KEDO-534273 format. One line per field, with one value per residue: residue in one letter; x, y, z of N, C-alpha, C in turn. Coordinates in nm, 2 decimals. Each point is the difference from the previous one (the first is absolute). Example, Ala and Ser with C-alpha at 12.3 -4.5 7.8 and 13.67 -1.06 7.14 Angstrom:
<rs>
r = [A;S]
nxx = [1.32;-0.04]
nyy = [-0.57;0.11]
nzz = [0.78;-0.07]
caxx = [-0.09;0.09]
cayy = [0.12;0.11]
cazz = [0.00;0.00]
cxx = [0.09;-0.08]
cyy = [0.12;0.11]
czz = [0.00;0.08]
</rs>
This chain:
<rs>
r = [M;A;M;V;F;G;N;K;G;E;S;S;G;T;G;V;C;F;S;R;D;P;S;T;G;E;N;V;F;M;G;E;Y;L;M;N;A;Q;G;E;D;V;V;A;G;I;R;T;P;Q;K;L;S;Q;L;E;K;T;N;K;V;I;Y;D;E;L;C;Q;I;R;D;R;L;E;Q;H;Y;C;D;M;Q;D;M;E;F;T;V;E;E;G;K;L;Y;M;L;Q;C;R;N;G;K;R;T;G;T;V;A;V;K;M;A;V;D;M;V;K;E;G;L;I;S;K;E;T;A;I;M;R;V;E;P;E;Q;L;N;Q;L;L;L;P;Q;L;D;K;D;A;V;K;K;A;T;E;I;A;A;G;L;N;A;S;P;G;A;G;C;G;Q;I;V;F;T;A;D;E;A;E;A;W;V;K;E;G;K;K;V;L;L;V;R;K;E;T;S;P;D;D;I;A;G;M;A;V;A;Q;G;I;L;T;S;T;G;G;R;T;S;H;A;A;V;V;A;R;G;M;G;T;P;C;V;C;G;C;S;D;V;T;F;K;D;E;N;T;V;A;R;A;T;S;A;V;T;I]
nxx = [3.00;-0.12;0.00;-0.12;0.01;-0.11;0.07;0.04;-0.13;-0.11;0.15;-0.01;0.00;-0.12;0.05;-0.10;0.06;-0.11;0.06;-0.07;-0.11;0.08;-0.07;0.01;0.11;-0.01;0.00;-0.02;0.06;0.03;0.00;0.09;0.03;0.12;-0.02;0.11;0.02;0.00;0.06;0.07;-0.02;0.02;0.11;0.02;-0.07;0.07;-0.02;-0.11;0.07;0.04;-0.08;0.07;-0.12;-0.02;0.05;-0.10;-0.11;0.09;0.01;-0.03;0.15;0.01;-0.12;0.03;0.11;-0.10;-0.09;0.10;0.04;-0.15;-0.03;0.09;-0.03;-0.13;0.04;0.05;-0.05;-0.08;0.02;-0.13;0.07;0.09;-0.02;0.10;-0.03;0.12;-0.03;0.10;-0.01;-0.10;0.12;-0.01;-0.01;0.03;-0.09;-0.12;0.02;-0.11;-0.07;-0.10;-0.04;-0.08;-0.12;-0.07;-0.11;0.10;0.03;-0.14;-0.05;0.09;0.00;-0.16;-0.01;0.09;-0.10;-0.12;0.07;0.02;-0.03;-0.10;0.05;-0.09;0.14;0.04;-0.11;-0.03;0.14;-0.06;-0.11;0.00;0.01;0.05;0.07;-0.05;0.04;0.08;-0.02;0.02;0.06;-0.07;-0.10;0.03;-0.14;0.01;-0.14;0.08;0.12;-0.09;-0.05;0.12;0.05;0.05;0.10;0.06;0.14;0.06;0.14;-0.06;0.10;-0.07;-0.02;-0.12;-0.06;-0.02;-0.05;-0.02;0.05;-0.01;0.14;0.07;0.02;0.15;0.06;-0.08;0.02;0.10;-0.02;-0.09;0.08;0.09;-0.08;0.02;0.06;-0.04;0.12;0.02;0.11;-0.06;0.07;0.10;0.10;0.04;0.09;0.12;0.02;-0.07;0.07;-0.01;-0.03;0.07;0.06;-0.08;0.06;-0.12;0.04;0.07;0.03;0.06;0.01;0.10;0.12;0.04;-0.01;0.08;-0.10;0.05;-0.11;0.02;0.15;0.03;-0.14;0.09;0.11;-0.06;-0.03;0.05;-0.12;0.05;-0.06;0.05;0.09;-0.08;0.03;-0.07;0.10;0.01;0.14;-0.07;0.00;0.10;-0.12;-0.03;-0.03;-0.13;-0.05;-0.14;0.01;-0.03;0.08;0.08;-0.05;0.06]
nyy = [-0.12;-0.06;0.11;-0.04;0.06;0.01;0.08;-0.08;0.00;0.04;-0.04;0.10;-0.07;-0.03;-0.11;-0.02;-0.13;-0.06;-0.08;0.04;0.02;0.10;0.04;-0.05;0.00;0.11;-0.10;0.18;0.01;0.06;0.13;0.12;0.10;0.08;0.03;0.00;-0.08;0.04;-0.12;0.10;0.08;-0.12;-0.07;0.14;-0.06;0.09;-0.10;-0.01;-0.08;-0.07;-0.07;-0.09;-0.02;0.14;-0.02;-0.09;0.12;0.07;-0.10;-0.08;0.07;0.13;0.02;-0.08;0.08;0.11;-0.05;-0.04;0.14;0.04;-0.08;0.00;0.12;0.00;-0.06;0.06;0.17;-0.05;0.15;0.08;0.04;0.11;0.03;0.05;0.10;0.02;0.08;-0.04;0.11;-0.05;0.01;-0.09;0.07;-0.12;0.11;-0.04;-0.12;-0.02;-0.09;0.01;0.13;-0.07;0.02;0.02;0.06;0.09;0.01;0.01;0.09;0.12;0.02;-0.02;0.09;0.01;-0.09;0.09;0.11;-0.05;0.13;-0.01;-0.03;-0.09;-0.09;0.04;-0.04;-0.08;-0.05;0.02;-0.02;0.12;-0.02;0.10;-0.05;-0.09;0.12;-0.02;-0.14;0.08;0.04;0.12;-0.05;0.04;0.06;-0.13;-0.01;0.02;-0.08;-0.09;0.04;-0.02;0.16;-0.04;0.05;-0.13;-0.04;-0.08;0.01;-0.15;0.10;0.02;-0.08;-0.02;0.06;0.15;0.06;0.11;0.11;0.10;-0.03;0.13;0.00;-0.07;0.10;-0.01;-0.12;-0.02;0.09;-0.01;-0.08;0.07;0.08;-0.10;0.09;-0.07;-0.02;0.06;0.02;0.15;-0.06;0.08;0.01;-0.11;0.03;-0.03;0.13;-0.07;-0.11;0.08;0.11;-0.06;-0.04;0.14;0.04;0.04;0.13;-0.09;0.12;-0.07;0.16;-0.01;-0.10;-0.11;-0.14;0.03;0.10;0.10;0.06;-0.05;0.01;0.10;0.05;-0.06;0.04;0.10;-0.07;0.13;0.04;-0.01;0.11;-0.04;0.11;0.06;0.01;-0.07;-0.07;0.16;0.00;0.09;-0.06;-0.08;-0.07;0.13;0.02;-0.09;-0.04;0.00;-0.07;0.04;-0.08;0.09;-0.07;0.08]
nzz = [-0.46;-0.06;-0.03;-0.02;-0.08;0.04;0.00;-0.05;0.04;-0.11;-0.01;0.13;0.10;0.11;0.07;0.05;0.02;0.01;0.05;0.06;-0.03;0.08;-0.11;-0.13;-0.03;-0.10;-0.09;-0.01;-0.13;0.12;-0.10;0.03;-0.09;-0.01;-0.07;-0.02;0.08;0.12;0.08;0.07;-0.12;0.00;0.10;-0.06;-0.09;-0.04;-0.04;-0.08;0.05;-0.09;-0.04;0.04;-0.02;0.04;0.07;-0.02;-0.02;0.09;0.09;-0.11;-0.06;0.00;-0.04;-0.10;0.01;0.05;-0.12;-0.04;0.03;-0.01;-0.09;-0.03;0.01;-0.03;-0.12;0.00;0.01;-0.10;-0.02;0.01;-0.13;0.10;-0.12;-0.02;-0.12;-0.10;-0.04;-0.02;-0.09;0.06;0.10;0.07;0.12;0.06;0.07;0.00;0.09;0.01;0.11;-0.07;0.08;0.09;-0.03;0.13;-0.06;0.00;0.15;0.04;-0.09;-0.02;0.12;0.03;-0.07;0.06;0.07;-0.02;-0.06;0.10;0.06;0.10;0.14;-0.01;0.03;-0.14;-0.04;0.12;-0.01;-0.13;0.05;-0.01;0.13;-0.01;-0.11;0.08;0.14;-0.09;0.00;0.11;-0.07;0.01;-0.05;-0.14;0.04;0.00;0.06;0.10;-0.03;-0.05;0.15;0.05;0.00;-0.09;0.06;0.01;-0.09;0.05;0.04;0.00;0.04;0.09;0.00;0.01;0.12;-0.01;0.15;-0.06;0.09;-0.12;-0.01;-0.01;0.14;0.03;-0.01;-0.08;-0.07;0.05;-0.01;-0.14;-0.04;0.06;-0.03;-0.05;-0.04;-0.08;-0.08;-0.09;-0.02;-0.04;-0.05;-0.05;0.07;0.03;0.12;0.03;-0.02;-0.10;0.04;0.08;-0.10;-0.08;0.12;0.01;-0.12;-0.03;-0.10;-0.06;-0.04;-0.15;-0.04;0.02;-0.09;-0.01;-0.06;-0.06;0.03;0.07;-0.01;-0.12;0.00;0.09;-0.06;-0.07;0.04;0.00;-0.07;-0.02;-0.02;-0.08;-0.05;-0.12;-0.01;0.08;-0.13;-0.02;0.08;0.04;0.03;0.06;0.11;-0.07;-0.04;0.02;-0.14;0.01;-0.14;-0.01;-0.06;-0.08;-0.01;0.07;0.10;0.07]
caxx = [-0.10;-0.02;-0.12;-0.09;-0.13;-0.13;-0.11;0.08;-0.06;-0.11;0.04;0.05;-0.07;0.02;-0.14;-0.03;-0.12;0.00;-0.05;-0.14;-0.07;0.00;-0.14;-0.11;0.11;-0.02;0.16;0.02;0.12;-0.04;0.08;-0.01;0.13;-0.03;0.13;0.11;0.00;0.04;-0.07;-0.05;-0.13;-0.14;-0.06;-0.03;-0.13;0.01;-0.06;-0.06;0.06;-0.05;0.01;0.09;-0.04;0.05;0.16;0.00;-0.05;0.09;0.16;-0.01;0.12;0.02;-0.10;0.04;0.14;-0.06;-0.06;0.11;0.04;-0.08;-0.01;0.11;0.00;-0.12;0.04;0.18;-0.03;-0.14;-0.06;0.00;0.10;-0.01;0.15;0.03;0.07;0.01;0.05;0.09;0.00;-0.05;0.04;-0.11;0.10;-0.07;0.08;-0.03;-0.11;-0.04;-0.14;-0.08;-0.10;-0.16;-0.12;-0.04;-0.07;0.08;0.11;-0.01;0.02;0.12;0.07;-0.06;0.03;0.15;0.00;-0.03;0.13;0.10;0.12;0.04;-0.10;-0.09;0.08;0.08;-0.11;-0.06;0.09;0.05;-0.11;0.07;-0.12;-0.07;-0.06;-0.14;-0.11;-0.05;-0.12;-0.12;0.00;-0.11;-0.01;-0.13;-0.12;-0.02;-0.12;-0.01;0.09;-0.07;-0.08;0.12;0.04;0.13;0.05;0.16;0.04;0.13;0.05;-0.02;0.10;-0.07;-0.16;-0.08;-0.11;0.00;-0.06;0.03;0.00;0.11;0.08;0.11;0.12;0.00;-0.04;-0.09;-0.03;0.04;-0.07;-0.12;0.00;0.01;-0.14;-0.10;-0.07;0.05;0.05;0.06;0.14;0.02;0.15;0.04;0.06;0.03;0.12;0.00;-0.03;-0.15;0.01;-0.07;-0.14;-0.06;-0.01;-0.11;-0.08;-0.11;0.03;0.08;-0.05;0.06;-0.02;0.10;0.08;-0.06;0.02;0.15;0.05;0.03;-0.13;-0.05;0.08;-0.03;-0.10;-0.04;0.07;-0.08;-0.15;-0.11;-0.05;0.04;0.01;0.11;0.00;-0.11;0.03;-0.17;0.01;0.14;0.04;0.05;0.12;0.06;-0.05;-0.10;-0.13;-0.07;-0.11;-0.04;-0.04;-0.14;-0.04;-0.01;-0.08;0.07]
cayy = [-0.01;0.12;0.08;-0.01;0.09;0.00;0.15;0.08;0.02;-0.10;-0.16;-0.03;0.03;-0.07;-0.04;-0.09;-0.09;-0.14;-0.12;-0.01;0.12;0.01;0.04;-0.12;-0.15;-0.14;-0.02;0.08;0.10;0.12;0.11;0.12;0.08;0.10;0.03;0.16;0.05;-0.08;-0.08;0.05;0.02;-0.09;-0.02;0.13;0.04;0.13;0.01;-0.13;-0.10;-0.08;-0.13;-0.09;-0.06;0.08;0.00;-0.12;0.04;0.09;-0.10;-0.15;-0.09;0.02;-0.08;-0.15;-0.02;0.02;-0.10;-0.10;0.03;-0.02;-0.16;-0.06;0.02;-0.07;-0.15;-0.02;0.03;-0.06;0.11;0.14;0.07;0.12;0.04;0.10;-0.03;0.11;-0.06;0.12;0.01;-0.17;-0.13;-0.06;-0.01;-0.05;0.02;-0.09;-0.07;-0.03;-0.04;0.13;0.00;-0.01;-0.02;-0.16;-0.08;-0.05;-0.09;-0.20;-0.07;-0.06;-0.14;-0.10;0.01;-0.03;-0.12;-0.06;-0.03;-0.08;0.09;0.00;-0.10;0.05;0.05;0.11;0.08;0.00;0.09;0.13;0.10;0.05;-0.03;0.10;-0.02;-0.08;0.11;0.10;-0.05;0.06;0.15;0.07;0.04;0.09;-0.09;-0.01;0.04;0.15;-0.01;0.00;0.11;0.16;0.10;0.02;0.11;0.04;-0.14;-0.04;-0.14;-0.05;0.02;-0.09;-0.08;0.08;0.12;0.12;0.13;0.10;0.15;0.02;0.09;-0.01;0.00;-0.11;0.06;0.05;-0.15;-0.03;0.11;-0.02;-0.15;0.05;0.08;-0.11;-0.02;-0.08;0.11;-0.02;0.07;0.01;0.05;0.03;-0.15;0.01;-0.01;-0.05;0.08;-0.01;-0.13;0.02;0.06;-0.13;-0.08;0.00;0.05;-0.12;-0.05;0.10;-0.02;0.10;0.03;-0.08;-0.07;-0.11;-0.10;0.01;0.12;-0.04;-0.01;-0.11;-0.10;0.05;-0.03;-0.14;-0.06;0.03;-0.03;0.12;0.00;0.07;0.05;0.07;0.03;0.04;0.13;0.12;0.09;0.03;0.09;0.17;0.07;-0.10;-0.13;0.02;0.07;-0.05;0.03;-0.13;0.01;-0.06;-0.15;-0.05;0.07;-0.02]
cazz = [-0.02;-0.14;0.01;-0.12;-0.01;-0.05;-0.01;-0.15;-0.13;-0.02;-0.04;0.13;0.08;0.09;0.06;0.09;-0.05;0.08;-0.06;0.03;0.04;0.13;0.09;0.02;0.04;-0.14;-0.03;-0.13;0.02;0.00;0.04;-0.08;-0.08;-0.07;-0.13;0.00;0.18;0.12;0.06;0.10;-0.10;0.01;0.12;0.07;-0.03;-0.04;-0.15;-0.02;-0.12;-0.11;0.01;-0.04;-0.09;-0.09;-0.07;-0.11;-0.11;-0.04;-0.02;0.02;0.04;0.18;0.05;-0.02;0.10;0.10;0.05;-0.02;0.13;0.10;0.00;0.05;0.17;0.06;0.02;0.11;0.16;0.03;0.06;-0.07;0.02;-0.02;-0.11;-0.04;-0.15;-0.06;-0.16;-0.04;-0.13;-0.03;0.07;0.12;0.10;0.14;0.13;0.12;0.02;0.14;0.02;-0.02;0.11;-0.04;0.12;0.06;-0.09;-0.15;0.03;0.03;-0.15;-0.06;0.06;-0.08;-0.21;0.01;0.00;-0.13;-0.08;0.03;0.01;0.13;0.06;0.10;0.11;-0.03;0.00;0.12;0.03;-0.06;0.05;0.16;0.09;0.01;-0.14;0.01;-0.01;-0.12;-0.09;0.08;-0.04;-0.03;-0.17;-0.02;-0.06;-0.15;-0.04;0.03;-0.11;-0.12;0.03;0.01;-0.10;-0.01;0.01;-0.04;-0.03;0.06;0.02;0.13;0.09;0.10;0.03;0.15;-0.03;0.11;-0.01;0.12;-0.05;-0.03;0.05;-0.12;0.02;0.09;0.16;-0.01;0.03;0.12;0.07;0.03;0.06;0.10;0.00;-0.03;-0.15;-0.07;-0.07;-0.12;-0.01;-0.13;-0.04;-0.15;0.03;0.13;0.03;0.15;0.10;0.02;0.06;0.11;-0.02;-0.08;0.13;0.09;-0.11;-0.04;-0.12;-0.07;-0.16;-0.07;-0.18;-0.07;0.03;-0.02;0.11;0.08;0.05;0.15;0.06;-0.01;0.08;0.12;0.01;-0.01;0.14;0.08;-0.04;-0.03;-0.16;-0.08;-0.15;-0.02;-0.15;-0.01;-0.07;0.06;0.12;-0.01;0.11;-0.04;0.09;0.04;0.09;0.12;-0.03;-0.12;-0.06;-0.08;-0.12;-0.03;-0.04;0.18;0.09;0.11]
cxx = [-0.04;-0.13;-0.07;-0.11;-0.12;-0.04;0.12;-0.09;-0.09;0.02;0.05;-0.14;0.01;-0.16;0.01;-0.10;-0.01;-0.05;-0.13;-0.07;-0.02;-0.14;-0.11;0.06;-0.06;0.13;0.01;0.13;-0.05;0.11;-0.04;0.13;-0.04;0.14;0.05;-0.03;0.13;-0.08;-0.11;-0.13;-0.09;-0.01;-0.03;-0.14;-0.01;-0.02;-0.08;0.04;-0.09;-0.05;0.09;-0.07;0.01;0.15;-0.01;0.01;0.12;0.13;-0.02;0.07;0.04;-0.12;0.02;0.08;-0.02;-0.10;0.09;0.06;-0.07;-0.02;0.14;0.06;-0.08;0.04;0.12;-0.09;-0.12;-0.09;-0.06;0.10;-0.06;0.12;0.01;0.10;0.01;0.02;0.07;0.02;-0.04;0.03;-0.07;0.15;-0.13;0.10;-0.01;-0.13;-0.05;-0.10;-0.08;-0.09;-0.15;-0.07;-0.02;-0.07;0.08;0.11;-0.07;-0.08;0.12;0.05;-0.09;0.03;0.15;0.02;-0.08;0.09;0.10;0.13;0.07;-0.08;-0.09;0.00;0.06;-0.13;-0.05;0.11;0.00;-0.10;0.02;-0.15;-0.08;-0.05;-0.15;-0.08;-0.05;-0.08;-0.14;-0.01;-0.14;-0.02;-0.14;-0.10;-0.03;-0.10;0.04;0.07;-0.06;-0.11;0.07;-0.04;0.18;0.02;0.15;0.02;0.16;0.04;-0.01;0.10;0.01;-0.12;-0.03;-0.11;0.02;-0.07;0.04;0.01;0.15;0.12;0.11;0.16;-0.02;-0.02;-0.16;-0.10;0.03;-0.08;-0.14;-0.03;-0.01;-0.13;-0.09;-0.04;0.05;0.02;0.03;0.09;0.02;0.14;0.01;0.10;0.05;0.16;0.02;-0.04;-0.16;-0.06;-0.08;-0.16;-0.03;-0.01;-0.14;-0.14;-0.12;0.05;0.10;-0.04;0.13;0.00;0.11;0.04;-0.11;0.01;0.14;0.06;-0.01;-0.13;-0.05;0.06;-0.05;-0.14;-0.03;0.07;-0.12;-0.11;-0.12;-0.01;0.04;0.01;0.10;-0.05;-0.17;0.01;-0.12;0.03;0.13;0.01;0.07;0.13;0.07;-0.03;-0.08;-0.11;0.00;-0.09;-0.01;-0.06;-0.19;-0.06;-0.03;-0.03;0.08;-0.07]
cyy = [0.17;0.06;0.02;0.13;-0.01;0.12;0.07;0.01;-0.16;-0.13;-0.04;0.00;-0.11;-0.04;-0.11;-0.10;-0.13;-0.13;-0.05;0.13;0.00;0.04;-0.13;-0.16;-0.08;0.02;0.02;0.08;0.16;0.08;0.10;0.06;0.13;0.04;0.14;-0.01;-0.11;-0.07;0.11;0.05;-0.08;-0.01;0.08;0.05;0.13;-0.02;-0.13;-0.10;-0.06;-0.15;-0.10;-0.06;0.08;-0.03;-0.13;0.06;0.12;-0.06;-0.11;-0.09;0.02;-0.10;-0.12;-0.03;0.00;-0.15;-0.11;-0.03;-0.01;-0.15;-0.02;0.06;-0.05;-0.16;0.01;0.01;-0.07;0.03;0.13;0.08;0.16;0.04;0.14;0.03;0.15;-0.05;0.18;-0.04;-0.13;-0.10;0.00;-0.04;-0.06;0.08;-0.08;-0.06;-0.03;-0.07;0.10;0.01;-0.02;0.01;-0.16;-0.08;-0.03;-0.10;-0.14;-0.01;-0.03;-0.18;-0.08;-0.01;-0.08;-0.13;-0.10;-0.02;-0.06;0.07;-0.05;-0.12;0.07;0.06;0.13;0.13;0.05;0.14;0.12;0.11;0.00;0.02;0.17;0.05;-0.05;0.10;0.10;-0.08;0.02;0.16;0.02;-0.02;0.08;-0.11;-0.02;0.08;0.16;0.11;0.02;0.16;0.12;0.01;0.02;0.15;0.06;-0.11;0.01;-0.17;-0.07;-0.09;-0.15;-0.04;0.05;0.09;0.04;0.10;0.12;0.11;-0.01;0.08;0.00;-0.04;-0.08;0.08;0.03;-0.12;0.00;0.10;-0.04;-0.16;0.00;0.03;-0.12;-0.02;-0.09;0.07;-0.10;0.04;-0.01;0.11;0.01;-0.16;0.00;-0.04;-0.09;0.11;-0.01;-0.12;0.01;-0.01;-0.15;-0.10;0.01;-0.01;-0.15;-0.04;0.15;0.05;0.16;0.03;-0.06;-0.10;-0.15;-0.11;-0.03;0.11;-0.02;-0.01;-0.14;-0.12;-0.02;-0.05;-0.16;-0.06;0.03;-0.06;0.10;0.01;0.14;0.05;0.10;0.07;0.07;0.13;0.12;0.12;0.07;0.12;0.14;0.02;-0.14;-0.07;0.08;0.09;-0.09;0.07;-0.11;0.07;0.04;-0.13;-0.05;0.11;-0.03;0.09]
czz = [-0.09;0.03;-0.14;0.01;-0.09;-0.04;-0.17;-0.14;0.01;-0.02;0.14;0.10;0.14;0.06;0.13;-0.04;0.11;-0.09;0.02;0.08;0.13;0.08;-0.01;0.02;-0.16;-0.04;-0.15;0.06;0.03;0.06;-0.05;-0.02;-0.03;-0.11;0.05;0.15;0.06;0.08;0.11;-0.05;0.02;0.15;0.12;-0.02;-0.06;-0.16;-0.01;-0.13;-0.08;0.06;-0.06;-0.14;-0.16;-0.06;-0.05;-0.13;-0.08;-0.01;0.07;0.03;0.18;0.09;0.01;0.09;0.12;0.07;0.01;0.17;0.11;0.00;0.10;0.16;0.07;0.02;0.09;0.16;0.04;0.09;-0.13;0.02;-0.05;-0.07;-0.02;-0.10;-0.03;-0.18;-0.06;-0.17;-0.08;0.04;0.11;0.10;0.15;0.09;0.15;-0.01;0.18;0.01;0.03;0.09;-0.05;0.12;0.03;-0.10;-0.17;0.04;0.00;-0.16;-0.03;0.06;-0.06;-0.10;-0.02;0.07;-0.12;-0.07;0.01;0.02;0.15;0.06;0.10;0.17;0.02;-0.03;0.10;0.09;-0.04;0.03;0.16;0.06;0.00;-0.13;0.00;0.02;-0.12;-0.06;0.08;-0.07;-0.05;-0.15;-0.03;-0.04;-0.16;-0.07;0.00;-0.11;-0.13;-0.04;-0.04;-0.13;0.01;0.00;-0.04;0.01;0.03;-0.03;0.09;0.10;0.10;0.05;0.11;-0.04;0.13;-0.05;0.12;-0.07;-0.06;0.03;-0.07;0.07;0.12;0.15;0.01;0.05;0.15;0.11;0.02;0.03;0.19;0.04;0.00;-0.14;-0.13;-0.14;-0.16;-0.05;-0.17;-0.06;-0.15;0.00;0.15;0.01;0.14;0.11;0.04;0.07;0.12;-0.03;-0.09;0.07;0.05;-0.11;-0.02;-0.13;-0.09;-0.17;0.00;-0.09;-0.08;0.06;-0.04;0.12;0.05;0.06;0.16;0.04;-0.02;0.06;0.12;0.06;-0.02;0.11;0.12;0.00;-0.01;-0.17;-0.06;-0.14;-0.04;-0.17;-0.02;-0.04;0.03;0.11;-0.06;0.10;-0.06;0.10;0.06;0.12;0.10;-0.03;-0.13;-0.06;-0.12;-0.20;0.01;0.02;0.18;0.08;0.16;0.14]
</rs>
């Protein structure tokens, strides 16, 4: 076994990618990466990564190689793949792949699409959607007319679908305590970690000021069926995830 390093300068980097978009189910290559970084920098959400499409502009050779691997792995496993990779001084290394996590709505869309593409049978498609995922099809959504009339106060990455409202809290402990008092809460963090799992589980929605669609917050929220927005840089934290302030563009 050998170790490869993505933090050996601007010719090196690391990233996470999906053979299909895990947020929408579309058959498009989606992912995020950071140059001069190790894998933990991407998944921990401590830095906001670049979209994989940007890699096509900066290093088309590596991007094309990734696309070929994406197609090969999906055809082999007959399912959407979650892949991790590292580029060390211009050479691509694949670290691992696994079936990607997805919401109920996306699971249904992918299953139907893969049947149409001839990738799987109808029987496989039916077995692939878990019973509890069907409940997520009933998730609350924003009223389309209200969205058109609303004024945007900040923007982030749509990491997990759904809609939620509640009082903003900045720690998982606060989230748990307020929910016990019968309040609905939105958990707002700089980034989340496994220590926040209890607060994430009771929140109506999750927002982070850093991180992307492959960060801890995004992956966990998708698995829970909880709406999540990541990389909302208009929200900044003064005191390590506990005291937040907003720029002039945002009102909290």
